[in-house]
N, C-alpha and C positions, 0 to 999 in steps of 0.2 A: 560722651564719656571717653576717657583716654583709652588708647588701644592696649595698654598694658593690663594684664590680668590683676584682679584685686590683691592677691598676695604680694605682688611686686610694688604696690603703693607704699609710700612712706607713711608712718603712723606715729601717733603719740597718745599715751594714756592720759585721760582726764578723769580726775576723781569726781565725786558726786557734785558736779558743778555744771552750769550752763554757759560758761565763758572760758575761753582759753586764748593764748597768743601763740602763733606759729612764727618761729624765727628762722634766720639764715636762708631767706628766700632769694632767688635770683632776680635782680631788677628787670623791669619791662617784660616779665613773663606771666602768662595767664595760668593760674593753678585751678584745678578742679578739686573741690572739697566735699566729702561726705562724712556723716556721723553714724556710728554703729553702737547701739546699746549692748551692754554685757550683763549677764546675771551669773550666779554660781553654776548654772547648767552650761552656759556657753553664750556665743554672740547671737544677736538678732540680725535681721536684714539691714542693708545699708539704706540710708535716707536718699532722697532725690539729690543729685549733685548741684552745687552752686559753683560759679566761677568767680575768681578774684584775680585782678591784675596787680602785680607787685610793682606799682609805679606811683610815686607820690603825686597827689593832686588830681588823679583821675577818679571818676565815680566808680562805685561798686556796681554789681549787677542789678538791673531793674527786676522787679518781681511781679508775679500775678498777671503776666501778659495773657490777655484773653479777648475773644470777640464779644461785643455787646450788641451789635446790630449787623445783620448780614442780609443782603439782597442778592439778586442775580449778578449785579454789576458793581456793587459797592460793599465795603466792609469797614465798620468802625471798630478799632482796636483800643483797648484800655489797659493801663498798667499802673503799678505803684512805683513811685520814685525810689531810686536806690537809697538804702539806709545810710550809706556814706556817700556824700555828694562831692567830695574833693574840693576843688577851687570853684565851686558853684557850677551847676549844669547849665550850659548855654544852648544845647540842642540835643537831639537824639538822631541816631542813624538806624533806619528801618531797612531790614533785608527781607527778601522773599524770593521764592521760586514757585513754579506752577507745573502740574501735570494734568493732562486731560485726555482720557482714552479716546473719546470721540474725535478730538482734534488731531490725534496721532502726532503730537509734538509736545515738547516741554520747554518751559522758559528757564534758562540758567539763572543763577542768582543775580538779582537786581538789588539796588540799594538807593535810598533817597534820604537826604537830610531833612528832618522835620522839626518844627518849632518845639521849644521847651514846653512841657505840659504833661498831662497824664492821659491823653486820648488823641486819636488821629483817625480820619476817614480816608481810605484809599479807594479811588474809583477806577473806572475803565477796566473792570475785571471781566473774565469770561464766565458765563453761566455754567453751573453744574461741573465745576472743576475743583481739584484739590490744590489749595495754597498752603505753603509752609512759611511762617513768619518768625523772625527773631529780631531782637532790639538791643541797642547799646546806648548808654549815656555818654555825652561828650562834654568835656570842660576845655578851658584854654590850654591845658597841659596834654590833652589827647583823649582818645576813646577808651572807655572801660570795657570790661568783658560783656559779651552778649548773653541774653537769656537763652534758655534751651528752646529749640524750635517748637512752635505749636502748629497743628495741622487743622485746617478748616475748609469745608466745602462751601462754595457759593451755592445759592439757591437755584432751582430750576427756573426756566423761563418758557415762553411759548416758542415753538419751532420757527426758525427763520426761513424755512422752505417748505413747500408742499411735498406730498409723496412723490417719489421719482418713478420714471419708467411706466407711467400710466398708459394703459392700452384698453381700448374699448372696441368691441366688434359685435355685430348683430349675429345672434345664434339662430334665430328663426324670425317669424313674423311678429312675435310678441315679447321677445326678450333680448337683452344686451348683456354680454359678459364683460365685466370690467376687471382688469388685473393691475397690480401696482407693486412697488417696492417701497420700503420706508424712506423718509427724507435722508439726504446725505448726512453721515454721522456728525460732521462738524457743524451742521445746521440744526440738529435736533434740540439742543439746549436742555436736555433732560431725557427722561425715559418716556417713549411713546406709549400711551395708555389706551388710545382709541383713534378711530378714523371717522370721518363723515363723508358720505357719498351723496352728491346732489345731482339731480337731473330735471330737465324741463323740456317740454315741447318747444322747438326752435321758434315757433311763432309767438311765444309768450316771453314775459320779462323774467329776469333772474329771481326777482322777489316771489315769483309764483312757483319756484322749484320745490320739489319734494326732497326732504332731507332724510337719509337713511343712516342712523348711528350704527357703527361697527365697533363693538366694545371689546373685541379681542385684538390686542396688538399683534398677534401672530398671524391673523388672517391676511391673505394676499390676493383674494379674488372675491367677487360677488356677482350674482346674476340678477339683474333687474327684470322683473316679470310683469305680465299683464299690461303690456304696452300696445299702442295702436299699430296696425300694420301699415307699411309704406309711409312711415312718418319719420321725420328727422328730429333728433333730440340733441340737446347739449348736455354733456356730462363733465363734472369736475369734482375735485376732492380736496380735503385738508386732513392734516394730522394734528393731534393734540397731546399735551402732557397734563399733569395734575394742575398746572397753572391755567390752562385754557387752550383755545383754538390757535393753530398756526396759520400761515399764509395759505390762500387758496391757489389751486393750480389753474392754468389756462384751460378754458373749456375745449372739449373734443366733440366734433360733430359726427353723429352716427345715425344712419338711416336703417330702420327695421326692414325686414324682407317682405316679399309677397307671401301669400299662404303657401305652406309646404305642399298642399295638394295641387298647386297650379304648375307643376312641372319641375320645381326645384328639388334637388336631392338633399337629403339630410346632411348636416355638417359631419365630417369625419374627424376623429381624433388621430393626430399624427404622432410619430414616435417621440419628437421633442417639441412639445407645445409651448415651450418658453416659460414653464413654471419654475418654481424654486423647490429645493429638496424638502421632503417631509421630515418629521422629527426623528433624530437618532434616538435609540433607546439608551438611557443613561443609568449607570450603576455607581453607588457611592459606598465606600467602606473606610472607617477610621480605625487606626491602631495607635496604642501608646507604647513607647519604648521604655527601657529600664529607668530612665530619668524622668519619666512623666511627660515627655514631649509628644505632641500629637501629630501624626501624619494622616492624610486623607488620600486614599487611592480612588481615582476617578477612571471609569472605563465606559466605553460606549460602543454601540453596534451601528453598522451602516444603515442609513435610512432605507425604507422599503422602496421609495421613489426618489430618484436623483434628477430626472429630466435632463440627461446629458452626462458628461464626464464629471466625476466627483473631484473637485480641486483641493479640498481641505476641510478643516473643521475650526470652529471657534468656541472656546470655553470661557464663560464669564462667571466669576464667583466673588463672594465677599459676604460680610455680615449682612443679614437681612435688613433691608431698608437703607443701607449705605451704598455709596458708589461702588460698583463692581470692577474688579480687576479683569483684564482680558489677556488670554493666551491663545495664539493661533498656531495651527499645525498645517503644513503643506502636504498635499497628496492624500491618498486614501489608505495608506498602510499603517499609519500611527493610530492606535485606538485606545491609548491609556496614558495617564499622567499621575504622578505622585506629588502631592503638595505637602511641603514640610513646614514644621513650626506653626501650625494653625492654633488659633486661640481656643481655649477651653471654656465651657459653660455658656456658649452663645449659640444662636441659630445662624447657620450659613445658608446662603442661596446659591445654587449651582444651575447654570444655564448652558446648554450645548446645542449648537446648530451646525449643519453641513453647508458647504458652498459649492455652487456650480458656476457656469459661465455668466449667469445673471447676477446673483448675489447670494448672501447667506440666507438659509431657509428658516423654517419654523423651528422654534426652540423647545427642547425638553427642559422641564424645570423640576428640581428636587430641593426641598427644604430639609436640611440635615442639622440636628441638634448635637453639638459636641459634648462630651462628658465634662462635668464640672471639675475644677481644680481646687486644692486647699487654699484658704485665705492667707494673706500675708499682710504685714504692717511694717512701718518704719518710723523713725523720728521725723518730725515736720517742723516747718517754720525756722529753718536755719538762717541766720543772718550774720553778716560781717560786723 
Protein backbone atom coordinates (compact mmCIF):
# COMPACT_ATOMS: atom_id res chain seq x y z
CA UNK A 1 0.00 0.00 0.00
CA UNK A 2 1.26 3.53 -0.66
CA UNK A 3 2.59 5.48 2.27
CA UNK A 4 0.10 8.32 1.70
CA UNK A 5 -3.05 8.23 3.86
CA UNK A 6 -6.23 7.28 2.04
CA UNK A 7 -7.71 10.82 1.99
CA UNK A 8 -4.63 11.93 -0.02
CA UNK A 9 -5.25 9.44 -2.84
CA UNK A 10 -6.66 10.65 -6.10
CA UNK A 11 -10.19 9.40 -6.75
CA UNK A 12 -12.95 9.46 -9.32
CA UNK A 13 -16.64 8.74 -9.00
CA UNK A 14 -17.98 5.75 -10.95
CA UNK A 15 -21.72 5.42 -11.37
CA UNK A 16 -23.49 2.08 -11.06
CA UNK A 17 -20.96 0.33 -13.27
CA UNK A 18 -18.18 -2.25 -13.00
CA UNK A 19 -15.86 -0.68 -15.59
CA UNK A 20 -14.03 2.64 -15.78
CA UNK A 21 -11.00 4.24 -17.45
CA UNK A 22 -8.35 6.21 -15.55
CA UNK A 23 -6.63 8.83 -17.70
CA UNK A 24 -3.66 11.22 -17.48
CA UNK A 25 -1.32 8.72 -15.84
CA UNK A 26 2.46 9.14 -15.75
CA UNK A 27 4.25 6.67 -18.08
CA UNK A 28 6.42 3.90 -16.56
CA UNK A 29 4.85 4.44 -13.14
CA UNK A 30 3.24 1.76 -10.99
CA UNK A 31 -0.14 2.76 -9.56
CA UNK A 32 -2.04 1.17 -6.69
CA UNK A 33 -5.80 1.02 -7.21
CA UNK A 34 -8.60 0.21 -4.77
CA UNK A 35 -12.38 0.36 -5.09
CA UNK A 36 -14.79 1.60 -2.44
CA UNK A 37 -18.56 1.15 -2.57
CA UNK A 38 -20.89 3.97 -1.43
CA UNK A 39 -24.51 3.98 -0.26
CA UNK A 40 -26.74 6.79 0.92
CA UNK A 41 -25.36 6.28 4.41
CA UNK A 42 -21.70 6.56 3.46
CA UNK A 43 -18.63 4.69 2.12
CA UNK A 44 -17.73 1.10 2.86
CA UNK A 45 -14.24 -0.35 3.35
CA UNK A 46 -11.61 -0.28 0.61
CA UNK A 47 -11.01 -3.38 -1.47
CA UNK A 48 -7.67 -5.14 -1.51
CA UNK A 49 -5.32 -3.07 -3.71
CA UNK A 50 -4.12 -4.06 -7.18
CA UNK A 51 -1.06 -2.65 -8.92
CA UNK A 52 -0.91 -1.47 -12.54
CA UNK A 53 2.10 -0.17 -14.47
CA UNK A 54 1.43 2.68 -16.90
CA UNK A 55 3.66 1.27 -19.62
CA UNK A 56 2.49 0.07 -22.99
CA UNK A 57 3.11 -3.60 -23.70
CA UNK A 58 3.89 -4.83 -20.17
CA UNK A 59 1.61 -7.32 -18.40
CA UNK A 60 -0.74 -6.35 -15.62
CA UNK A 61 -0.50 -7.86 -12.16
CA UNK A 62 -0.78 -11.67 -11.79
CA UNK A 63 -3.53 -12.75 -9.41
CA UNK A 64 -4.27 -15.52 -6.91
CA UNK A 65 -0.64 -16.24 -6.00
CA UNK A 66 -0.82 -19.07 -3.46
CA UNK A 67 1.01 -22.19 -2.24
CA UNK A 68 -0.47 -25.49 -3.37
CA UNK A 69 2.12 -27.92 -1.99
CA UNK A 70 4.49 -27.20 0.89
CA UNK A 71 7.15 -29.44 2.44
CA UNK A 72 10.05 -28.72 4.76
CA UNK A 73 12.39 -27.88 1.86
CA UNK A 74 10.17 -27.24 -1.19
CA UNK A 75 7.19 -25.10 -2.08
CA UNK A 76 4.99 -25.21 -5.18
CA UNK A 77 3.42 -21.86 -6.00
CA UNK A 78 0.48 -21.34 -8.34
CA UNK A 79 -1.08 -18.19 -9.80
CA UNK A 80 -3.44 -16.90 -12.47
CA UNK A 81 -2.04 -15.18 -15.54
CA UNK A 82 -2.52 -11.40 -15.73
CA UNK A 83 -5.84 -10.39 -17.28
CA UNK A 84 -3.87 -8.08 -19.57
CA UNK A 85 -0.78 -9.80 -21.01
CA UNK A 86 0.69 -6.93 -23.04
CA UNK A 87 3.00 -8.08 -25.82
CA UNK A 88 2.72 -11.69 -24.63
CA UNK A 89 4.29 -12.91 -21.39
CA UNK A 90 7.71 -14.47 -21.96
CA UNK A 91 8.59 -15.24 -18.32
CA UNK A 92 7.92 -14.31 -14.71
CA UNK A 93 10.12 -12.82 -12.04
CA UNK A 94 9.73 -14.49 -8.64
CA UNK A 95 10.88 -12.58 -5.55
CA UNK A 96 11.19 -13.88 -1.99
CA UNK A 97 12.77 -13.37 1.41
CA UNK A 98 12.89 -15.48 4.54
CA UNK A 99 13.01 -15.08 8.31
CA UNK A 100 13.62 -17.86 10.78
CA UNK A 101 13.79 -17.25 14.52
CA UNK A 102 15.77 -20.39 15.27
CA UNK A 103 18.36 -19.60 12.61
CA UNK A 104 18.73 -16.05 13.96
CA UNK A 105 19.14 -14.57 10.49
CA UNK A 106 17.04 -13.51 7.57
CA UNK A 107 17.49 -13.64 3.80
CA UNK A 108 17.15 -10.30 2.06
CA UNK A 109 15.07 -10.21 -1.10
CA UNK A 110 16.18 -12.68 -3.75
CA UNK A 111 14.73 -13.08 -7.23
CA UNK A 112 14.73 -15.63 -10.00
CA UNK A 113 13.46 -15.60 -13.59
CA UNK A 114 11.11 -18.56 -14.07
CA UNK A 115 9.45 -19.94 -17.22
CA UNK A 116 6.11 -18.76 -18.51
CA UNK A 117 3.29 -20.76 -16.95
CA UNK A 118 1.03 -20.77 -13.91
CA UNK A 119 3.05 -22.74 -11.36
CA UNK A 120 6.60 -23.19 -10.14
CA UNK A 121 8.34 -25.29 -7.46
CA UNK A 122 11.12 -23.62 -5.47
CA UNK A 123 13.51 -25.91 -3.61
CA UNK A 124 16.42 -25.76 -1.16
CA UNK A 125 14.30 -24.06 1.52
CA UNK A 126 14.83 -24.15 5.30
CA UNK A 127 12.36 -26.12 7.46
CA UNK A 128 9.96 -24.30 9.79
CA UNK A 129 10.70 -20.81 8.44
CA UNK A 130 8.55 -17.94 7.18
CA UNK A 131 8.88 -17.11 3.49
CA UNK A 132 7.38 -14.09 1.70
CA UNK A 133 6.80 -14.38 -2.06
CA UNK A 134 5.71 -11.92 -4.74
CA UNK A 135 5.56 -12.30 -8.52
CA UNK A 136 5.58 -10.17 -11.70
CA UNK A 137 4.95 -10.99 -15.35
CA UNK A 138 7.48 -10.00 -18.03
CA UNK A 139 7.12 -9.24 -21.72
CA UNK A 140 9.65 -8.05 -24.27
CA UNK A 141 8.77 -4.50 -23.24
CA UNK A 142 9.60 -5.02 -19.58
CA UNK A 143 8.34 -6.18 -16.21
CA UNK A 144 4.84 -5.47 -14.97
CA UNK A 145 3.70 -4.79 -11.39
CA UNK A 146 4.16 -7.45 -8.75
CA UNK A 147 1.51 -9.22 -6.75
CA UNK A 148 1.03 -8.37 -3.11
CA UNK A 149 3.38 -10.53 -0.98
CA UNK A 150 2.08 -13.79 0.45
CA UNK A 151 3.55 -15.34 3.61
CA UNK A 152 3.99 -19.11 3.95
CA UNK A 153 5.71 -21.29 6.54
CA UNK A 154 7.66 -24.33 5.43
CA UNK A 155 6.79 -27.56 7.21
CA UNK A 156 8.69 -28.83 10.21
CA UNK A 157 11.25 -31.60 9.82
CA UNK A 158 13.19 -33.90 12.12
CA UNK A 159 16.04 -32.31 14.11
CA UNK A 160 19.45 -32.24 12.42
CA UNK A 161 21.21 -32.59 15.79
CA UNK A 162 20.79 -34.47 19.07
CA UNK A 163 20.22 -32.76 22.43
CA UNK A 164 23.23 -30.68 23.45
CA UNK A 165 25.34 -30.62 26.61
CA UNK A 166 24.39 -34.16 27.60
CA UNK A 167 25.88 -35.11 30.97
CA UNK A 168 25.56 -38.43 32.80
CA UNK A 169 26.85 -39.23 36.29
CA UNK A 170 26.34 -42.11 38.71
CA UNK A 171 24.30 -40.99 41.71
CA UNK A 172 24.73 -44.20 43.67
CA UNK A 173 25.11 -47.93 43.09
CA UNK A 174 21.77 -48.25 41.27
CA UNK A 175 21.04 -45.00 39.45
CA UNK A 176 22.46 -42.57 36.87
CA UNK A 177 21.45 -38.92 36.56
CA UNK A 178 21.26 -37.64 32.96
CA UNK A 179 21.01 -33.90 32.16
CA UNK A 180 20.74 -32.21 28.77
CA UNK A 181 19.79 -29.08 26.84
CA UNK A 182 17.71 -28.86 23.66
CA UNK A 183 19.41 -29.22 20.26
CA UNK A 184 20.96 -26.04 18.92
CA UNK A 185 18.15 -23.79 17.69
CA UNK A 186 19.27 -23.73 14.06
CA UNK A 187 19.27 -27.55 14.06
CA UNK A 188 15.83 -28.11 15.60
CA UNK A 189 13.84 -27.75 12.33
CA UNK A 190 10.63 -27.29 14.29
CA UNK A 191 9.28 -27.43 17.82
CA UNK A 192 10.82 -30.09 20.04
CA UNK A 193 7.93 -32.16 21.44
CA UNK A 194 9.73 -35.07 23.11
CA UNK A 195 13.04 -36.74 23.94
CA UNK A 196 14.12 -40.38 24.02
CA UNK A 197 16.74 -41.61 26.48
CA UNK A 198 18.48 -44.91 25.70
CA UNK A 199 20.79 -46.95 27.91
CA UNK A 200 22.31 -50.42 27.83
CA UNK A 201 24.88 -52.49 29.70
CA UNK A 202 28.19 -51.88 27.90
CA UNK A 203 28.61 -55.61 27.38
CA UNK A 204 25.46 -55.68 25.21
CA UNK A 205 24.57 -54.38 21.74
CA UNK A 206 22.76 -51.11 21.11
CA UNK A 207 19.78 -53.08 19.84
CA UNK A 208 19.31 -54.37 23.40
CA UNK A 209 18.99 -50.86 24.84
CA UNK A 210 16.09 -49.75 27.00
CA UNK A 211 14.24 -46.74 25.54
CA UNK A 212 12.70 -44.19 27.93
CA UNK A 213 10.25 -41.75 26.27
CA UNK A 214 10.31 -38.26 27.79
CA UNK A 215 7.16 -36.56 26.54
CA UNK A 216 7.65 -33.15 28.13
CA UNK A 217 9.86 -30.90 25.97
CA UNK A 218 10.54 -28.78 29.07
CA UNK A 219 12.28 -31.61 30.96
CA UNK A 220 16.05 -31.26 31.25
CA UNK A 221 17.03 -34.22 33.44
CA UNK A 222 16.08 -37.81 34.22
CA UNK A 223 17.34 -40.37 36.73
CA UNK A 224 17.71 -43.94 35.47
CA UNK A 225 17.04 -46.29 38.38
CA UNK A 226 17.22 -50.00 39.28
CA UNK A 227 20.62 -50.49 37.67
CA UNK A 228 23.27 -53.04 38.62
CA UNK A 229 26.06 -51.91 40.94
CA UNK A 230 29.67 -51.61 39.72
CA UNK A 231 28.44 -51.87 36.12
CA UNK A 232 29.32 -49.77 33.08
CA UNK A 233 26.47 -48.46 30.93
CA UNK A 234 26.24 -46.63 27.62
CA UNK A 235 23.78 -43.70 27.59
CA UNK A 236 22.60 -41.69 24.59
CA UNK A 237 19.65 -39.51 23.56
CA UNK A 238 17.65 -37.99 20.70
CA UNK A 239 15.10 -35.21 20.32
CA UNK A 240 11.99 -35.26 18.16
CA UNK A 241 9.40 -33.01 16.55
CA UNK A 242 5.89 -33.87 15.36
CA UNK A 243 7.58 -35.27 12.24
CA UNK A 244 9.69 -37.83 14.08
CA UNK A 245 13.02 -38.71 15.68
CA UNK A 246 16.13 -36.61 15.16
CA UNK A 247 19.76 -37.68 15.16
CA UNK A 248 21.13 -39.73 18.06
CA UNK A 249 23.89 -38.43 20.29
CA UNK A 250 27.22 -40.19 20.76
CA UNK A 251 27.04 -42.62 23.71
CA UNK A 252 28.44 -41.68 27.13
CA UNK A 253 30.09 -44.36 29.26
CA UNK A 254 29.03 -44.29 32.93
CA UNK A 255 29.86 -46.77 35.72
CA UNK A 256 27.56 -47.19 38.71
CA UNK A 257 29.02 -46.96 42.22
CA UNK A 258 29.64 -49.51 44.90
CA UNK A 259 27.01 -49.95 47.59
CA UNK A 260 26.55 -46.82 49.68
CA UNK A 261 27.08 -48.86 52.85
CA UNK A 262 30.59 -49.86 51.77
CA UNK A 263 32.23 -46.65 52.84
CA UNK A 264 31.16 -44.16 50.18
CA UNK A 265 29.54 -40.94 51.30
CA UNK A 266 26.20 -39.85 49.89
CA UNK A 267 26.41 -37.42 46.93
CA UNK A 268 26.06 -33.82 48.09
CA UNK A 269 24.11 -31.10 46.22
CA UNK A 270 26.32 -28.08 45.50
CA UNK A 271 25.26 -24.47 45.08
CA UNK A 272 25.50 -24.43 41.26
CA UNK A 273 24.73 -27.95 40.00
CA UNK A 274 24.74 -26.82 36.37
CA UNK A 275 20.98 -26.93 35.95
CA UNK A 276 18.84 -24.49 34.00
CA UNK A 277 16.37 -22.01 35.53
CA UNK A 278 12.93 -23.14 36.58
CA UNK A 279 9.77 -21.57 35.11
CA UNK A 280 9.16 -17.85 35.67
CA UNK A 281 5.58 -17.06 36.73
CA UNK A 282 3.80 -15.43 33.78
CA UNK A 283 0.90 -12.92 33.80
CA UNK A 284 -1.11 -11.75 30.74
CA UNK A 285 -3.58 -8.85 30.49
CA UNK A 286 -5.17 -7.41 27.32
CA UNK A 287 -6.66 -3.93 26.89
CA UNK A 288 -8.55 -2.18 24.07
CA UNK A 289 -7.98 1.49 23.31
CA UNK A 290 -10.57 4.01 22.07
CA UNK A 291 -10.10 2.88 18.46
CA UNK A 292 -10.48 -0.83 19.24
CA UNK A 293 -6.76 -1.60 18.97
CA UNK A 294 -5.65 -4.43 21.25
CA UNK A 295 -2.56 -4.24 23.47
CA UNK A 296 -1.36 -7.16 25.59
CA UNK A 297 0.64 -6.51 28.76
CA UNK A 298 3.03 -9.35 29.62
CA UNK A 299 4.61 -9.47 33.09
CA UNK A 300 6.73 -12.17 34.72
CA UNK A 301 8.34 -13.03 38.06
CA UNK A 302 11.86 -14.27 38.71
CA UNK A 303 12.19 -18.09 38.77
CA UNK A 304 12.46 -19.74 42.16
CA UNK A 305 15.70 -21.47 41.07
CA UNK A 306 18.21 -19.87 38.66
CA UNK A 307 21.27 -22.09 39.35
CA UNK A 308 23.68 -19.23 38.94
CA UNK A 309 23.48 -15.66 37.70
CA UNK A 310 20.29 -14.72 35.86
CA UNK A 311 21.40 -13.41 32.45
CA UNK A 312 18.05 -12.57 30.86
CA UNK A 313 14.65 -13.73 29.65
CA UNK A 314 13.09 -14.95 26.41
CA UNK A 315 9.45 -14.33 25.42
CA UNK A 316 7.94 -16.35 22.58
CA UNK A 317 4.42 -15.56 21.40
CA UNK A 318 2.05 -15.82 18.46
CA UNK A 319 -1.25 -17.32 17.31
CA UNK A 320 -1.66 -20.80 18.74
CA UNK A 321 -0.32 -23.40 16.34
CA UNK A 322 1.70 -20.89 14.26
CA UNK A 323 5.37 -20.00 14.28
CA UNK A 324 6.10 -17.96 17.41
CA UNK A 325 7.87 -14.60 17.44
CA UNK A 326 10.76 -14.21 19.87
CA UNK A 327 11.79 -11.25 22.04
CA UNK A 328 14.84 -11.44 24.31
CA UNK A 329 15.70 -9.28 27.34
CA UNK A 330 19.19 -8.90 28.79
CA UNK A 331 19.72 -8.86 32.55
CA UNK A 332 17.33 -9.57 35.40
CA UNK A 333 15.82 -6.09 35.89
CA UNK A 334 13.30 -6.09 33.01
CA UNK A 335 10.14 -7.98 33.94
CA UNK A 336 7.39 -6.69 31.61
CA UNK A 337 6.59 -5.98 27.97
CA UNK A 338 3.60 -4.39 26.18
CA UNK A 339 2.75 -5.88 22.77
CA UNK A 340 0.82 -3.52 20.49
CA UNK A 341 -1.67 -4.09 17.62
CA UNK A 342 -2.44 -7.70 18.46
CA UNK A 343 -5.08 -9.54 16.43
CA UNK A 344 -8.56 -9.89 17.87
CA UNK A 345 -10.74 -12.98 18.03
CA UNK A 346 -7.94 -15.58 18.11
CA UNK A 347 -6.00 -17.63 20.65
CA UNK A 348 -2.44 -16.50 21.40
CA UNK A 349 0.25 -18.70 22.91
CA UNK A 350 2.77 -17.03 25.26
CA UNK A 351 5.95 -18.76 26.47
CA UNK A 352 8.48 -17.26 28.89
CA UNK A 353 11.83 -18.68 30.05
CA UNK A 354 14.84 -17.37 31.98
CA UNK A 355 18.51 -17.80 31.00
CA UNK A 356 21.62 -18.62 33.00
CA UNK A 357 25.21 -19.55 32.01
CA UNK A 358 24.00 -22.85 30.50
CA UNK A 359 20.92 -21.96 28.44
CA UNK A 360 17.31 -20.87 28.61
CA UNK A 361 15.35 -22.85 31.15
CA UNK A 362 11.88 -24.26 31.50
CA UNK A 363 9.06 -22.31 29.83
CA UNK A 364 5.88 -21.02 31.43
CA UNK A 365 2.98 -21.30 28.97
CA UNK A 366 -0.30 -19.35 28.84
CA UNK A 367 -2.98 -19.58 26.14
CA UNK A 368 -4.83 -16.24 25.93
CA UNK A 369 -8.02 -15.68 23.90
CA UNK A 370 -8.28 -12.12 22.57
CA UNK A 371 -11.69 -10.39 22.32
CA UNK A 372 -13.47 -10.60 18.98
CA UNK A 373 -13.63 -7.70 16.50
CA UNK A 374 -16.64 -6.62 14.35
CA UNK A 375 -16.75 -8.15 10.81
CA UNK A 376 -15.66 -6.21 7.75
CA UNK A 377 -16.07 -6.63 3.99
CA UNK A 378 -15.01 -5.01 0.73
CA UNK A 379 -15.38 -5.34 -3.05
CA UNK A 380 -13.46 -8.27 -4.55
CA UNK A 381 -12.21 -9.53 -7.91
CA UNK A 382 -10.92 -6.18 -9.19
CA UNK A 383 -9.31 -6.55 -12.61
CA UNK A 384 -7.61 -4.26 -15.03
